[in-house]
C-alpha positions as CSV (number, residue, x, y, z in Angstrom):
1,M,0.0,0.1,0.0
2,P,1.6,3.3,-1.1
3,I,2.7,6.0,1.4
4,Y,2.0,9.7,0.9
5,S,4.9,11.9,0.5
6,N,4.3,13.3,4.1
7,G,4.6,9.8,5.5
8,L,0.9,9.0,5.8
9,I,-0.5,5.7,4.6
10,C,-2.5,5.9,1.4
11,K,-5.7,3.9,2.0
12,P,-9.2,4.3,0.7
13,F,-11.7,6.1,2.8
14,L,-15.4,7.0,2.6
15,P,-16.2,10.7,2.4
16,A,-17.7,12.3,5.4
17,N,-19.3,14.7,3.1
18,R,-21.6,12.9,0.7
19,H,-21.6,15.7,-1.8
20,I,-18.0,14.5,-2.8
21,P,-18.5,11.6,-5.5
22,E,-16.9,8.3,-4.2
23,L,-15.8,7.6,-7.8
24,Y,-13.7,10.7,-7.6
25,L,-11.9,9.6,-4.5
26,K,-11.3,6.2,-6.1
27,N,-9.8,7.8,-9.1
28,L,-7.3,9.7,-6.9
29,H,-6.3,6.7,-5.1
30,S,-5.9,4.7,-8.4
31,I,-3.6,7.4,-9.7
32,I,-1.4,7.4,-6.6
33,D,-1.3,3.5,-6.5
34,Q,-0.3,3.5,-10.2
35,Q,2.6,5.8,-9.6
36,Y,3.6,3.6,-6.6
37,R,3.6,0.3,-8.7
38,L,5.6,1.8,-11.6
39,G,8.4,3.2,-9.5
40,L,7.4,6.9,-10.3
41,Y,6.0,7.8,-6.9
42,R,7.7,11.1,-5.8
43,Q,8.4,12.1,-2.3
44,R,9.7,15.2,-0.7
45,R,12.6,15.3,1.7
46,I,12.5,17.7,4.5
47,I,15.8,19.8,4.7
48,S,16.2,20.8,8.4
49,R,19.6,22.5,8.0
50,Y,21.6,23.9,5.2
51,Q,25.3,24.6,5.1
52,E,27.1,24.8,1.9
53,A,27.0,21.5,0.2
54,S,25.9,19.6,3.4
55,R,22.2,19.0,4.2
56,V,20.5,17.6,7.3
57,L,17.4,15.4,6.4
58,N,14.6,15.0,8.6
59,G,13.4,11.3,8.6
60,Q,13.3,8.7,11.3
61,K,16.6,10.4,12.4
62,K,18.5,13.6,11.5
63,R,21.5,12.8,9.3
64,P,24.0,15.0,7.5
65,V,24.4,14.3,3.7
66,I,26.3,15.8,1.0
67,S,23.9,17.0,-1.7
68,F,24.4,16.4,-5.4
69,S,20.9,17.5,-6.3
70,S,20.9,21.4,-6.0
71,N,21.0,23.9,-8.7
72,D,23.0,26.2,-6.4
73,Y,26.0,25.9,-8.8
74,L,28.1,28.6,-7.4
75,G,27.2,28.1,-3.7
76,L,25.8,31.5,-3.4
77,A,22.6,30.6,-1.6
78,N,24.5,30.4,1.7
79,D,27.1,33.1,0.9
80,P,27.0,35.7,3.9
81,D,26.9,38.7,1.6
82,V,23.9,37.2,-0.2
83,V,22.1,36.2,3.1
84,N,22.8,39.6,4.5
85,A,21.3,41.4,1.4
86,C,18.2,39.2,1.8
87,I,17.8,40.2,5.4
88,E,18.3,43.9,4.7
89,G,15.9,43.7,1.9
90,A,13.3,42.4,4.4
91,R,14.1,45.0,6.9
92,R,13.7,47.7,4.2
93,Y,10.6,46.4,2.1
94,G,9.1,43.7,4.3
95,S,8.9,40.0,3.5
96,G,6.6,40.2,0.5
97,A,5.8,42.5,-2.3
98,G,2.0,42.7,-1.4
99,A,0.7,43.0,-5.0
100,S,1.6,42.6,-8.6
101,C,4.3,44.8,-10.2
102,L,1.7,46.8,-12.0
103,I,-0.4,47.5,-8.8
104,D,1.8,48.2,-5.8
105,G,4.5,45.5,-5.8
106,Y,7.4,47.1,-7.9
107,T,10.1,48.4,-5.6
108,Q,13.2,50.3,-6.2
109,A,15.1,47.0,-5.6
110,H,13.1,45.5,-8.6
111,Q,14.1,48.4,-10.8
112,E,17.8,48.2,-9.7
113,L,18.0,44.5,-10.4
114,E,16.5,44.8,-13.9
115,E,18.9,47.6,-14.8
116,A,21.8,45.6,-13.4
117,L,20.7,42.5,-15.3
118,A,20.4,44.4,-18.5
119,Q,23.7,46.0,-18.3
120,F,25.3,42.6,-17.2
121,L,24.0,40.9,-20.3
122,S,24.4,43.9,-22.7
123,R,20.7,44.1,-23.3
124,E,18.5,47.2,-23.7
125,R,16.2,46.1,-20.9
126,A,15.3,43.3,-18.4
127,L,12.1,42.2,-16.8
128,V,11.9,40.2,-13.5
129,F,9.2,37.5,-13.1
130,S,8.3,35.5,-10.0
131,S,9.7,32.2,-11.5
132,G,11.1,30.7,-14.5
133,Y,8.0,28.9,-15.3
134,L,5.9,32.1,-15.3
135,A,8.6,33.8,-17.4
136,N,8.5,31.2,-20.1
137,L,4.7,31.1,-20.0
138,G,4.7,34.9,-20.3
139,I,7.1,35.0,-23.3
140,L,5.4,32.6,-25.6
141,T,1.8,33.5,-24.7
142,T,2.6,37.0,-25.6
143,L,4.6,36.5,-28.8
144,A,2.7,33.7,-30.3
145,D,-1.0,32.9,-31.1
146,R,-2.9,30.5,-33.2
147,H,-1.3,31.9,-36.4
148,T,2.2,31.1,-35.3
149,V,4.2,28.0,-35.6
150,I,6.5,27.2,-32.6
151,Y,9.6,24.9,-33.3
152,A,10.8,23.5,-30.1
153,D,13.7,21.0,-29.2
154,K,12.1,17.7,-28.0
155,L,14.0,17.8,-24.7
156,N,13.0,21.5,-23.8
157,H,12.1,22.1,-20.3
158,A,8.3,21.4,-19.2
159,S,7.6,25.1,-18.9
160,L,8.4,25.7,-22.6
161,V,6.2,22.9,-23.7
162,D,3.3,24.1,-21.6
163,A,4.0,27.8,-22.8
164,A,3.8,26.7,-26.4
165,L,0.6,24.7,-25.8
166,L,-1.1,27.6,-23.8
167,S,-0.1,30.2,-26.5
168,R,-2.5,28.2,-28.9
169,A,0.3,28.2,-31.5
170,N,1.0,25.2,-33.8
171,L,3.6,23.3,-31.8
172,Q,6.2,21.4,-33.8
173,R,8.9,19.4,-31.8
174,Y,12.2,18.6,-33.6
175,A,14.6,15.9,-32.7
176,H,17.2,16.9,-29.9
177,T,19.6,19.6,-31.4
178,D,18.7,18.3,-34.9
179,T,19.4,21.6,-36.8
180,V,19.3,19.8,-40.2
181,A,15.6,18.9,-39.5
182,L,14.8,22.4,-38.2
183,R,16.3,24.0,-41.3
184,D,14.2,21.7,-43.4
185,H,11.0,22.5,-41.5
186,L,11.6,26.3,-41.7
187,S,12.5,26.3,-45.3
188,Q,8.8,25.1,-45.9
189,E,7.1,27.4,-43.4
190,K,4.7,30.1,-44.7
191,N,3.6,31.3,-41.1
192,D,5.3,33.4,-38.5
193,A,7.7,31.0,-36.7
194,I,9.4,31.1,-33.3
195,V,12.3,28.7,-32.5
196,V,12.7,27.9,-28.7
197,S,15.3,26.0,-27.2
198,D,17.0,25.3,-23.7
199,A,20.6,26.6,-23.8
200,V,21.8,23.9,-21.3
201,F,19.3,21.0,-21.2
202,S,18.4,20.2,-17.6
203,M,18.3,16.5,-17.9
204,Q,21.2,16.0,-20.3
205,G,23.7,18.6,-19.4
206,D,24.5,19.2,-23.1
207,I,24.5,22.6,-24.7
208,A,22.3,23.6,-27.6
209,P,24.0,24.5,-30.8
210,L,23.0,28.1,-30.5
211,T,25.2,29.7,-33.2
212,E,23.4,27.3,-35.6
213,L,20.0,28.0,-34.3
214,S,20.7,31.7,-34.6
215,N,21.9,31.4,-38.2
216,I,18.9,29.4,-39.1
217,C,16.5,31.8,-37.7
218,A,18.1,34.7,-39.4
219,D,18.0,32.7,-42.8
220,Y,14.1,32.2,-42.4
221,T,13.2,35.3,-40.4
222,A,12.2,33.2,-37.3
223,T,12.5,34.6,-33.8
224,L,14.8,32.7,-31.5
225,V,13.9,32.3,-27.7
226,V,16.6,30.8,-25.5
227,D,16.0,29.5,-22.0
228,D,19.5,30.0,-20.2
229,A,18.4,28.9,-16.8
230,H,21.3,26.4,-16.3
231,G,24.0,28.6,-18.2
232,L,23.8,32.0,-16.6
233,G,26.6,32.4,-14.1
234,V,28.2,29.0,-15.1
235,L,29.2,29.5,-18.8
236,G,31.0,32.3,-20.5
237,A,34.3,34.0,-19.6
238,G,32.3,36.4,-17.4
239,G,29.6,34.1,-16.3
240,R,27.1,35.8,-18.6
241,G,25.9,32.4,-19.7
242,T,25.5,30.4,-22.9
243,L,25.2,33.4,-25.2
244,E,28.6,34.7,-24.0
245,H,29.9,31.1,-24.5
246,F,29.1,31.4,-28.2
247,G,29.6,35.1,-28.5
248,L,25.9,35.8,-29.5
249,N,24.3,39.3,-29.1
250,Q,20.9,40.6,-28.8
251,T,20.4,40.8,-32.6
252,Q,21.3,37.2,-33.0
253,V,19.3,35.9,-30.0
254,P,16.5,38.5,-29.4
255,V,14.9,36.8,-26.3
256,V,16.6,35.3,-23.4
257,M,15.2,34.0,-20.2
258,A,17.3,33.0,-17.2
259,T,16.5,32.1,-13.5
260,L,17.5,33.7,-10.3
261,G,17.2,30.6,-8.3
262,K,20.1,28.5,-9.6
263,S,23.6,30.0,-9.9
264,L,22.4,33.3,-8.3
265,G,21.1,31.4,-5.3
266,A,18.0,33.2,-4.9
267,S,14.5,32.9,-6.6
268,G,12.6,34.3,-9.6
269,A,13.6,34.8,-13.1
270,F,13.9,37.5,-15.8
271,V,13.6,38.0,-19.5
272,A,16.1,40.3,-21.3
273,G,16.0,41.9,-24.7
274,S,15.0,45.1,-26.5
275,A,13.2,47.9,-24.9
276,D,10.2,47.1,-27.1
277,L,10.1,43.4,-26.2
278,I,10.1,44.2,-22.5
279,E,7.5,47.0,-22.8
280,V,5.2,44.5,-24.7
281,L,5.7,41.8,-22.0
282,I,4.7,44.4,-19.2
283,Q,1.6,45.3,-21.2
284,K,0.6,41.9,-22.3
285,A,2.2,39.1,-20.3
286,R,-0.6,37.6,-18.2
287,T,1.9,35.8,-15.9
288,Y,3.6,39.1,-15.2
289,I,0.5,41.3,-14.8
290,Y,-1.6,38.9,-12.6
291,T,1.2,37.7,-10.4
292,T,2.4,39.0,-7.1
293,A,5.9,40.5,-7.5
294,L,8.9,38.6,-6.6
295,P,9.4,39.2,-2.8
296,P,11.9,42.1,-2.4
297,P,14.3,40.1,-0.1
298,M,14.8,37.7,-3.0
299,V,15.4,40.6,-5.5
300,C,18.0,42.0,-3.0
301,A,19.6,38.6,-2.6
302,A,19.8,38.3,-6.4
303,R,21.4,41.7,-6.7
304,A,24.2,40.8,-4.3
305,S,24.7,37.5,-6.2
306,L,25.1,39.3,-9.5
307,E,27.7,41.6,-8.0
308,I,29.7,38.6,-6.7
309,I,29.5,37.0,-10.3
310,Q,30.5,40.2,-11.9
311,N,33.5,40.9,-9.6
312,D,34.9,37.6,-8.9
313,N,35.5,34.4,-11.0
314,T,36.7,32.3,-8.2
315,R,33.5,30.2,-7.7
316,R,33.0,29.7,-11.4
317,E,36.7,28.3,-11.6
318,I,36.2,26.2,-8.7
319,L,33.0,24.7,-10.3
320,H,34.8,23.9,-13.6
321,R,37.5,22.3,-11.7
322,N,35.1,20.1,-10.0
323,I,33.4,19.2,-13.2
324,N,36.7,18.1,-14.7
325,L,37.6,16.3,-11.6
326,F,34.3,14.4,-11.7
327,R,34.6,13.5,-15.5
328,S,38.2,12.3,-15.0
329,A,37.3,10.2,-11.9
330,V,34.2,8.5,-13.6
331,A,36.3,7.7,-16.7
332,E,39.0,6.2,-14.4
333,H,36.4,3.9,-12.8
334,G,34.6,3.0,-15.9
335,I,31.4,4.7,-15.2
336,S,29.5,5.7,-18.3
337,C,28.0,9.2,-18.0
338,L,26.2,11.4,-20.5
339,D,28.5,13.7,-22.5
340,S,28.4,16.9,-20.7
341,A,30.8,19.7,-20.0
342,T,28.5,21.5,-17.6
343,A,27.5,21.2,-14.0
344,I,24.8,18.7,-14.9
345,Q,26.1,15.1,-15.1
346,G,23.9,12.1,-15.9
347,V,24.3,8.4,-15.1
348,I,21.6,6.4,-17.0
349,V,20.3,3.5,-15.0
350,G,17.2,2.7,-17.3
351,D,14.5,1.2,-15.1
352,A,12.8,3.6,-12.8
353,K,12.8,1.2,-9.8
354,S,16.6,0.5,-10.3
355,A,17.2,4.3,-10.4
356,V,15.3,4.8,-7.2
357,A,17.1,1.8,-5.5
358,L,20.6,3.3,-6.4
359,S,19.5,6.7,-5.1
360,E,18.4,5.1,-1.8
361,A,21.7,3.2,-1.6
362,L,23.7,6.4,-2.2
363,L,21.7,8.1,0.6
364,D,23.0,5.3,2.9
365,E,26.4,6.4,2.0
366,G,25.6,10.0,3.0
367,L,25.0,11.2,-0.6
368,L,21.9,13.0,-1.8
369,V,21.5,12.1,-5.5
370,V,17.9,12.2,-6.6
371,A,16.7,9.7,-9.4
372,I,15.0,11.3,-12.4
373,R,12.3,9.2,-13.8
374,P,9.5,9.4,-16.6
375,P,7.7,11.5,-17.6
376,T,10.6,14.0,-16.7
377,V,12.8,11.8,-19.0
378,P,11.9,9.4,-21.8
379,L,10.7,5.8,-20.8
380,G,13.6,3.5,-20.2
381,T,16.1,6.3,-19.5
382,A,15.6,6.8,-15.8
383,R,18.9,8.1,-14.3
384,L,20.8,9.8,-11.5
385,R,21.2,13.5,-12.3
386,I,24.3,14.6,-10.6
387,M,24.5,18.4,-10.0
388,L,28.0,19.6,-9.3
389,S,28.7,22.9,-7.4
390,A,31.6,25.3,-6.3
391,A,30.6,24.4,-2.8
392,H,31.7,20.7,-3.2
393,C,35.3,19.9,-2.2
394,E,37.5,17.2,-3.8
395,E,36.7,14.8,-1.1
396,D,33.0,15.1,-1.7
397,I,33.5,14.2,-5.6
398,V,35.9,11.3,-4.8
399,H,33.3,9.9,-2.2
400,L,30.5,10.1,-4.8
401,V,32.4,8.5,-7.6
402,K,33.7,5.5,-5.5
403,S,30.2,5.1,-4.0
404,L,28.9,4.8,-7.6
405,A,31.7,2.4,-8.7
406,K,30.7,0.2,-5.7
407,L,26.9,0.3,-6.1
408,L,26.3,0.4,-9.7
409,P,27.3,-3.3,-10.3
410,L,24.9,-4.3,-7.4
411,I,22.0,-2.4,-8.9
412,S,22.5,-3.6,-12.4
413,R,22.5,-7.3,-11.6
């Protein structure tokens, strides 16, 4: 019998309120039971204490673990300057914005962050959203309609897929990074077209061929939209992300989105581009207009993180040393990983239940590495997604790789 993610036993019950249809309740339990039987049931782990790469999990007993599942790539979420900026932001503005940006929630902190982001990325303007999901929905539902065709990489983040569907455009998904197929599609397209792609793919760790995508869009007058959630702060000589990595400017990639909750260690997201693009989003993006503004403390924290990224490359250099160390160590131990030069490293296990078993075995070794299962990844490709950070030390990575080398043969038998 499955157990709810809060630890409660999942068992049928009769509704006290007879207005609730019993069939409805049975259907809910059927969905939960199916998730459990297929090895796809998801549970939340309670983090009771956070310190750099170390976590303390609340379970039957509190135990410290090293997390390899966080998007905090530069270890900035726990940086004293960032934490203090968050505290000072709360003292000045309060804990929440209290309203949407167009009503009463747009503070001086929001304005300063947007200006700093635009300057950092050499864009005319930037616009802060409350989350990356909302930002992507805002972009595509504003720029596309039923007369538009959206071409999307098949492994794009779920928010981009949902955004395309909600826009009511004709969504066409091309094979992962297949620029030949994309060019062929666009050569025959007669309608307005938007090409949308992750810059760094969140489950693979590979980098999109953005230069080719940009050239194809220029050849066929399509608009290129790039989600650089996992590239900002990590890639590029100055940490400006995947576009800097490829040397692409605002003309070549007119719309870029990135999050504030990964390498910047805060929360929220932003869109950057031309002044006209940002003004249209302010006027038309429903996920901006009708959402409470990002809490000012988070805005202040993100601004402090941005300053650190601009002024000091040390954390990024440590991160890339850790990536190289991990890649060398897994090769030495004969562990097969997805081809990735980014902080996202994947070990394909295949079967969802086996991936969960490996994740639990690693937890017994003091390592938090979450199993990623369908529908997040295709059927038969369940995996461990290993997220590397500047907060990890060499001993952490060596411990992880040795544990993988010990446990993988046992799980695969």
